[in-house]
N, C-alpha and C positions, 0 to 999 in steps of 0.2 A: 305569420310575423314573431311571435311569442316562441315558439317550437324554434324557429330558425335560430332567435337569440339565446335560446336555452342551448342548443348545440353548439354554438362558437364560442357561449361560454365553457362548455366542457372539453371541449378541444384545447383551451387555454390555460387546463387544470394539467399541471405538469403529472401526474400522478396518471390520469388518464392517458395522457399520450405515452407514456413509458408503458405501460399496459398494454396499446396498441403496439408499439416498436417489439416487444417480449414479444407480441401474438404473432406478427409477421415473421420475425426469424424463428420461434418453435415450429411454424407451419413449412419455411421454407427449408427447415431440418428434416419436416416430415416429410417433404415432395424429395428430398434428397435420398433419402431411405428408401422410398418407391421407386426412383428411377436405379441406384446401384441394384437393392434386392441379394444384399451378400451382407448377413450379422459380422460377418467375421471382419467388416471394414468400417460398418457402420449400423449404429442401430438405432431404432425406433425412438422419441422421447418417452412414450408411455412404458416402454422397457427399462428405459433407464430410471425412470420415475419407480417401478416394481423392484430391481434391482437397488436400489437407494432403499425401497421400505425396506427389501429384506435384510440388508446391513445393516441397518439401524436398529433392526431386532436385537442384537447383541450387543455386549459392553464391551467387548474390545472396539466397535467401532467409536462410541463416545469417548473411550479413552485415548484413541489414537486419534481424533480428531481434536479432545483435550489438548496432548499434547502439542502435538504439530502448532497447534494456534500459540501454544505455549510460549515456543521454541521460537516464532514467528514476531512474534509479539516481543519478547525480550530482545532479539537484533535489532526490530524495529526502534525500540525508546532508547536503548542505547546508541543506536547510530542519532536517533535525534538530539540526545544528550551533548554528545560528542560535538557532532556537528553545529548547534550552538555556541556551546563554548567556544570552540576552533572558530568559528564564525564572529566572536566578540574579541578574540583575543588578535587575530588576523588583521580587523579592522581598526585596532587601537595600535598598533604595531607593525611599521612596514618589514622591520626583519621576520618577524614571525610570520608574515605572508610570504616571503620570500624564501622561507624555508619549507612552509609546509603546501603549496601552490603546487611545487611539482609532484607531490606524494598524491596529491587529490586529483591530478592530472593522470597519473601512472594507472591511481584505480579506477577512473573515469573509461581510460582507454584498454584495460584489460579484461577479457573476456573472461565472463561467468565460471565457465567450465574451470578454466584455468586457476581460480581462487578455490574451486571446490575441491582440486586434485591439490594442490598443496596444502590445505588446510587438513586434508586427512593424512598428511604426512605429518604436520605440526601437532595438532589435537585429537582427541579422541571423537569418534564419528558423531556421537551426539551432542557435541557441542557447534560442529561445523553449520546446521541451519542457521544458528543462531548468528554466527560470526560472518557466514556469507550476506545475511541480511542486512547485519550493520555496516557492512562495508558498501554494500549498493546504496543504504539510504545516506551515508555522513555525507558525500559531497554533495548532494541534491541539496540537505538541509543545509550546508555551510555557503553554497554558493545563492540560493536564494535570500538568505539572511545578510549576507555580506552585501548583496544588490539593495535591500531595503534600507539597510542600515548607510550604504551611500547615497541614496536619495530620501535621506530624511532631510526637511526644507530646514534650511541654514538660516532662515529669516527667524523660525519659531526656535532654532538653537541660541542665537543671540541674545532674542526677546529671556528666552531662559536665564543665559548668563546675566541679562541687564535686571531682572527679578531676584537674582541669588536664589535659584530654585532649589540647589542642589543636585547630588547625582542622583540619589532614588526618586525624586520628584520630575526630573529633568526625563529621565527613563522614561516613567510609567505615563508621562504627560506629553513625550516630545515623541520619543526612540519606537514606544512600543504600538503606539496609531501608525507609525510609517511601516514598522517589521512587520506587525500580526498578518496583512494580506498575502504577503510574502511566505512567512512560516505556514501560515494554513493552505498554499499552493503547494509547498514545498513536501508537508506530511501528506496531502491528498497523493502527490504523483508517488511517495517514499512507501507510502503502505502497499499501493500495487505492486509495486517492485519487490518490495520484500517478501510478500507473499512467492511470487515468482522466482525469486532467488532462493528462497527459504524450501521450497517445494521441491525446484532442481539438485540442492543439495541433499535432501533428504533421500531422490531418487537415485543420484551419484553414488552415497555413502551406505546408499541400503539403510537407512537409519532405522531400529529396531522400537518401533510402536509406533509409524509415521505415515502419514497419507503417501509421503511420498515412496514408502517400501511397498505400499498396498498399490499403487502403480506401477512399479515395477512389477511385482508378480502378477499382475491383471498382463501386464505386456508379458509376460516369459509365457503363461499357462493360456494366452489367449482368450482370456476372458473379457470380449469389448463392454457387453454392458455394465461388468464392475470399473474398467476405465473409464469410461464415460460418468458413469454415477459418482465415483471419487474425484474425480476432473468438476462436476457438477457442485459436488461441495467445496472444493475450494473455492469456488467463483463465489457462491453464496457467503460463506464464511467472510471471504476478502470484502465484497459489498456491505454487509450489515458491520463490521468492523470499521469501515472507511464512513459509512452513516453516522455510528456512534460518534465517530471522530471528529466529523466536522459539527456536529450540533454540539458537543463540547466546546470545538473552537468558539461558535458563534455567542453562545454562552460567559466565555469568558471576555469575547468582545463586547457584548453588552454591558458585561461588568465594570470594563476600562473605557466605555462609549468609545470602542473603535469600528469603525465603518467597514464590512469586508465584502 
């Protein structure tokens, strides 16, 4: 009975369930490798780890990973900042909303590849990944924050006005708890999109010292193991940054008594 209870508690532990899910998909990957039996199409998880280990022994690997992360994080942070400011402005001014809403809609509807190619005409290739990430993140932050501001409890706003909270206290005690869950969700989604768009931009612009360029070279020289290795690196870096960001958001939420 005790053993059964312990097993149930183990399955309730999120980390253990995540581990089992990872084992399942890696096992499926290995089975696909056995079924295909062509390393030019798919390589085994073990070979990918070997390739990643070999690549990580060079200084260029770490510099490439760092610079790609720097470009993408730069675009992400700019998108968060601009999207947040824009959300506030368009929430307090109907005219500002009417001016910027068509632009946001165009950005959301336009394919990422179109922006990347246009950006290559406008700006140096080294800035294209940051610019692309910025464009992909801005609409998400804007939409979620506008939604959060609109759904702020009107009764709480009336109470804040009655007790003369003032702008700063109203923002801290009323707007922030309302907007924070929407903002956190937007940042989580935006981080994933920033990586996808940023790496795509690096591939198309063949940015020097970038993961995207390494992926492009792996495709050109048919080095499937390296292609998988760089892709795994992108996934791992994206997951780690997202995890760190969520933890930071939770700490901010706890500081301002925000339930997320």
